[in-house]
Backbone as CSV, one residue per row, in Angstrom:
resi,resn,N_x,N_y,N_z,CA_x,CA_y,CA_z,C_x,C_y,C_z
1,UNK,-70.006,-61.556,29.822,-69.033,-62.365,29.122,-67.881,-61.474,28.650
2,UNK,-66.678,-61.806,29.023,-65.495,-61.065,28.608,-64.833,-61.770,27.431
3,UNK,-64.366,-60.975,26.514,-63.656,-61.524,25.364,-62.202,-61.763,25.733
4,UNK,-61.654,-62.864,25.255,-60.214,-63.023,25.423,-59.533,-62.044,24.462
5,UNK,-58.255,-61.816,24.660,-57.544,-60.782,23.889,-57.585,-61.030,22.381
6,UNK,-57.388,-62.264,21.969,-57.351,-62.553,20.529,-58.708,-62.277,19.884
7,UNK,-59.785,-62.724,20.520,-61.124,-62.486,19.952,-61.498,-61.015,20.032
8,UNK,-61.118,-60.361,21.119,-61.396,-58.930,21.249,-60.695,-58.136,20.163
9,UNK,-59.439,-58.465,19.918,-58.690,-57.771,18.874,-59.296,-58.031,17.499
10,UNK,-59.678,-59.259,17.233,-60.306,-59.572,15.946,-61.615,-58.794,15.771
11,UNK,-62.407,-58.699,16.829,-63.660,-57.939,16.767,-63.379,-56.457,16.504
12,UNK,-62.416,-55.885,17.209,-62.055,-54.478,16.996,-61.589,-54.276,15.555
13,UNK,-60.773,-55.178,15.051,-60.285,-55.051,13.666,-61.427,-55.131,12.659
14,UNK,-62.364,-56.046,12.862,-63.514,-56.153,11.956,-64.359,-54.884,11.990
15,UNK,-64.666,-54.404,13.189,-65.495,-53.195,13.328,-64.775,-51.998,12.706
16,UNK,-63.485,-51.870,12.993,-62.724,-50.753,12.456,-62.637,-50.823,10.928
17,UNK,-62.464,-52.002,10.390,-62.420,-52.174,8.943,-63.763,-51.817,8.314
18,UNK,-64.847,-52.242,8.926,-66.186,-51.903,8.418,-66.397,-50.390,8.428
19,UNK,-66.023,-49.742,9.523,-66.158,-48.284,9.599,-65.287,-47.620,8.531
20,UNK,-64.089,-48.111,8.338,-63.172,-47.581,7.324,-63.835,-47.639,5.937
21,UNK,-64.383,-48.778,5.598,-65.018,-48.954,4.283,-66.225,-48.026,4.133
22,UNK,-67.040,-47.920,5.163,-68.212,-47.038,5.115,-67.781,-45.583,4.940
23,UNK,-66.721,-45.181,5.649,-66.272,-43.800,5.543,-65.648,-43.511,4.174
24,UNK,-64.959,-44.465,3.606,-64.441,-44.292,2.245,-65.608,-44.134,1.267
25,UNK,-66.653,-44.924,1.449,-67.840,-44.795,0.597,-68.475,-43.413,0.758
26,UNK,-68.518,-42.907,1.981,-69.086,-41.577,2.225,-68.269,-40.505,1.509
27,UNK,-66.966,-40.641,1.510,-66.098,-39.682,0.818,-66.305,-39.765,-0.687
28,UNK,-66.477,-40.967,-1.204,-66.739,-41.139,-2.640,-68.064,-40.486,-3.021
29,UNK,-69.088,-40.680,-2.197,-70.385,-40.037,-2.453,-70.222,-38.520,-2.472
30,UNK,-69.482,-37.986,-1.508,-69.244,-36.540,-1.443,-68.527,-36.040,-2.695
31,UNK,-67.507,-36.760,-3.136,-66.779,-36.360,-4.340,-67.666,-36.406,-5.584
32,UNK,-68.444,-37.465,-5.705,-69.350,-37.566,-6.859,-70.340,-36.408,-6.853
33,UNK,-70.892,-36.102,-5.686,-71.829,-34.984,-5.584,-71.128,-33.668,-5.917
34,UNK,-69.877,-33.530,-5.476,-69.131,-32.312,-5.770,-68.861,-32.130,-7.247
35,UNK,-68.541,-33.222,-7.929,-68.252,-33.144,-9.363,-69.508,-33.046,-10.223
36,UNK,-70.585,-33.713,-9.802,-71.794,-33.746,-10.633,-72.860,-32.737,-10.214
37,UNK,-72.798,-32.287,-8.986,-73.822,-31.375,-8.487,-75.066,-32.071,-8.003
38,UNK,-75.065,-33.389,-8.019,-76.233,-34.135,-7.556,-76.252,-34.210,-6.036
39,UNK,-77.397,-33.889,-5.487,-77.576,-33.993,-4.036,-78.781,-34.886,-3.795
40,UNK,-78.743,-35.582,-2.721,-79.839,-36.473,-2.370,-79.599,-37.034,-0.990
41,UNK,-80.376,-38.020,-0.654,-80.303,-38.579,0.689,-78.925,-39.163,0.999
42,UNK,-78.281,-39.784,0.008,-76.966,-40.385,0.262,-75.911,-39.332,0.551
43,UNK,-76.024,-38.174,-0.076,-75.096,-37.090,0.228,-75.278,-36.637,1.670
44,UNK,-76.520,-36.478,2.095,-76.776,-36.013,3.461,-76.353,-37.059,4.490
45,UNK,-76.566,-38.313,4.188,-76.094,-39.381,5.085,-74.568,-39.343,5.160
46,UNK,-73.929,-39.195,4.009,-72.466,-39.134,3.964,-71.927,-37.940,4.744
47,UNK,-72.532,-36.785,4.554,-72.096,-35.602,5.289,-72.278,-35.790,6.796
48,UNK,-73.367,-36.432,7.191,-73.593,-36.708,8.610,-72.534,-37.648,9.170
49,UNK,-72.232,-38.704,8.430,-71.206,-39.652,8.876,-69.834,-38.979,8.977
50,UNK,-69.512,-38.172,7.984,-68.224,-37.474,7.999,-68.158,-36.467,9.148
51,UNK,-69.264,-35.818,9.453,-69.294,-34.883,10.579,-69.089,-35.617,11.900
52,UNK,-69.773,-36.746,12.070,-69.618,-37.528,13.301,-68.177,-38.008,13.440
53,UNK,-67.626,-38.516,12.359,-66.235,-38.987,12.409,-65.284,-37.843,12.760
54,UNK,-65.512,-36.676,12.197,-64.655,-35.525,12.491,-64.733,-35.143,13.966
55,UNK,-65.931,-35.115,14.511,-66.098,-34.780,15.931,-65.387,-35.809,16.805
56,UNK,-65.537,-37.086,16.476,-64.881,-38.142,17.258,-63.362,-37.995,17.193
57,UNK,-62.829,-37.768,16.006,-61.378,-37.642,15.855,-60.844,-36.396,16.560
58,UNK,-61.495,-35.265,16.378,-61.050,-34.041,17.036,-61.158,-34.192,18.554
59,UNK,-62.247,-34.776,19.013,-62.435,-34.974,20.448,-61.455,-35.957,21.055
60,UNK,-60.829,-36.764,20.221,-59.886,-37.774,20.698,-58.441,-37.429,20.297
61,UNK,-58.178,-36.155,20.072,-56.816,-35.735,19.749,-56.331,-36.205,18.393
62,UNK,-57.210,-36.294,17.406,-56.903,-36.740,16.050,-56.405,-38.182,16.008
63,UNK,-56.874,-38.979,16.947,-56.577,-40.410,16.960,-57.898,-41.159,17.059
64,UNK,-57.984,-42.244,16.344,-59.197,-43.053,16.395,-59.255,-43.793,17.733
65,UNK,-60.381,-43.725,18.420,-60.491,-44.431,19.696,-60.401,-45.949,19.549
66,UNK,-60.693,-46.458,18.379,-60.579,-47.901,18.174,-59.122,-48.354,18.134
67,UNK,-58.222,-47.450,17.799,-56.806,-47.783,17.811,-56.353,-48.099,19.238
68,UNK,-56.755,-47.261,20.185,-56.400,-47.501,21.590,-57.030,-48.798,22.081
69,UNK,-58.239,-49.070,21.637,-58.904,-50.313,22.027,-58.161,-51.526,21.464
70,UNK,-57.683,-51.414,20.230,-56.915,-52.506,19.627,-55.639,-52.763,20.419
71,UNK,-54.977,-51.708,20.838,-53.761,-51.857,21.641,-54.093,-52.532,22.971
72,UNK,-55.207,-52.153,23.566,-55.618,-52.770,24.835,-55.823,-54.275,24.679
73,UNK,-56.259,-54.699,23.499,-56.457,-56.126,23.246,-55.201,-56.810,22.713
74,UNK,-54.083,-56.093,22.692,-52.824,-56.740,22.370,-52.248,-56.452,21.004
75,UNK,-52.829,-55.536,20.261,-52.289,-55.221,18.934,-50.921,-54.576,19.070
76,UNK,-50.038,-54.917,18.173,-48.718,-54.307,18.131,-48.837,-53.004,17.355
77,UNK,-48.060,-52.026,17.723,-48.129,-50.736,17.043,-47.595,-50.842,15.623
78,UNK,-48.083,-49.977,14.779,-47.717,-49.949,13.373,-48.813,-49.213,12.639
79,UNK,-48.884,-49.365,11.356,-49.921,-48.679,10.596,-51.146,-49.543,10.351
80,UNK,-50.998,-50.822,10.286,-52.114,-51.693,9.916,-52.454,-52.667,11.033
81,UNK,-52.242,-52.261,12.267,-52.463,-53.185,13.369,-53.888,-53.168,13.893
82,UNK,-54.679,-52.178,13.520,-56.016,-52.056,14.097,-57.139,-52.284,13.083
83,UNK,-56.799,-52.691,11.861,-57.802,-53.072,10.864,-57.341,-54.370,10.206
84,UNK,-58.169,-54.877,9.325,-57.811,-56.067,8.554,-57.232,-55.688,7.191
85,UNK,-57.042,-54.396,6.974,-56.556,-53.904,5.687,-55.031,-53.881,5.662
86,UNK,-54.454,-54.001,4.467,-52.990,-53.950,4.371,-52.467,-52.538,4.640
87,UNK,-51.229,-52.481,5.090,-50.602,-51.202,5.439,-50.611,-50.214,4.272
88,UNK,-50.479,-50.691,3.042,-50.467,-49.804,1.883,-51.750,-48.975,1.800
89,UNK,-52.863,-49.513,2.283,-54.126,-48.778,2.254,-54.308,-47.865,3.455
90,UNK,-53.669,-48.170,4.559,-53.948,-47.430,5.787,-52.862,-46.460,6.216
91,UNK,-51.698,-46.561,5.661,-50.567,-45.748,6.126,-50.833,-44.252,6.001
92,UNK,-51.407,-43.818,4.915,-51.639,-42.381,4.687,-53.121,-42.033,4.704
93,UNK,-53.886,-42.736,5.492,-55.335,-42.549,5.527,-55.736,-41.110,5.780
94,UNK,-55.246,-40.515,6.853,-55.663,-39.152,7.192,-55.284,-38.162,6.102
95,UNK,-54.070,-38.265,5.624,-53.603,-37.324,4.604,-54.385,-37.496,3.300
96,UNK,-54.524,-38.719,2.835,-55.177,-38.990,1.555,-56.677,-38.690,1.614
97,UNK,-57.375,-39.312,2.575,-58.824,-39.137,2.633,-59.227,-37.782,3.192
98,UNK,-58.353,-37.184,4.011,-58.613,-35.815,4.462,-58.603,-34.849,3.286
99,UNK,-57.631,-35.039,2.397,-57.547,-34.205,1.199,-58.762,-34.407,0.294
100,UNK,-59.160,-35.655,0.095,-60.331,-35.926,-0.741,-61.607,-35.362,-0.126
101,UNK,-61.726,-35.447,1.181,-62.897,-34.888,1.864,-62.921,-33.372,1.698
102,UNK,-61.787,-32.735,1.898,-61.716,-31.281,1.731,-62.057,-30.881,0.299
103,UNK,-61.555,-31.625,-0.675,-61.870,-31.353,-2.077,-63.372,-31.476,-2.322
104,UNK,-63.958,-32.561,-1.839,-65.401,-32.751,-2.013,-66.201,-31.638,-1.365
105,UNK,-65.820,-31.244,-0.166,-66.531,-30.156,0.522,-66.377,-28.834,-0.226
106,UNK,-65.173,-28.543,-0.708,-64.980,-27.313,-1.473,-65.822,-27.305,-2.745
107,UNK,-65.843,-28.423,-3.451,-66.676,-28.507,-4.653,-68.147,-28.281,-4.322
108,UNK,-68.599,-28.862,-3.216,-70.007,-28.675,-2.822,-70.277,-27.221,-2.438
109,UNK,-69.369,-26.600,-1.718,-69.537,-25.192,-1.335,-69.587,-24.313,-2.574
110,UNK,-68.689,-24.555,-3.523,-68.703,-23.783,-4.764,-70.011,-23.987,-5.521
111,UNK,-70.476,-25.211,-5.557,-71.740,-25.479,-6.260,-72.901,-24.779,-5.567
112,UNK,-72.942,-24.896,-4.243,-74.043,-24.271,-3.503,-73.976,-22.736,-3.595
113,UNK,-72.777,-22.212,-3.741,-72.620,-20.768,-3.900,-72.781,-20.360,-5.378
114,UNK,-73.049,-21.331,-6.230,-73.265,-21.140,-7.656,-72.027,-20.635,-8.387
115,UNK,-70.851,-20.958,-7.867,-69.622,-20.600,-8.570,-69.394,-21.559,-9.724
116,UNK,-69.770,-22.847,-9.508,-69.668,-23.867,-10.552,-71.080,-24.188,-11.021
117,UNK,-71.281,-24.209,-12.304,-72.629,-24.520,-12.813,-72.687,-25.934,-13.314
């Protein structure tokens, strides 16, 4: 069964939005762990998800493969064409969440190295 373009694009947008929300949650978990020093299963799940996302992005030239799929289904180019989220939330995604991820990782490294008690 082949999806028509409109349904295919809607499916890609839903999946991409779900992944976006999950990855934001993973970054929040990382930041909380970095600030509090708490580690547990959710931190390890978050680190795994962030690692997978990083490999996918680096392997795809720092572009999300779902973006190309959205274009294939007829999405117009822009900042918010491949998710259901408003442009204000997605325009600076890499810069904003990349910075937060780096901050969380640095805090965790400092904690694990016992620089922060």
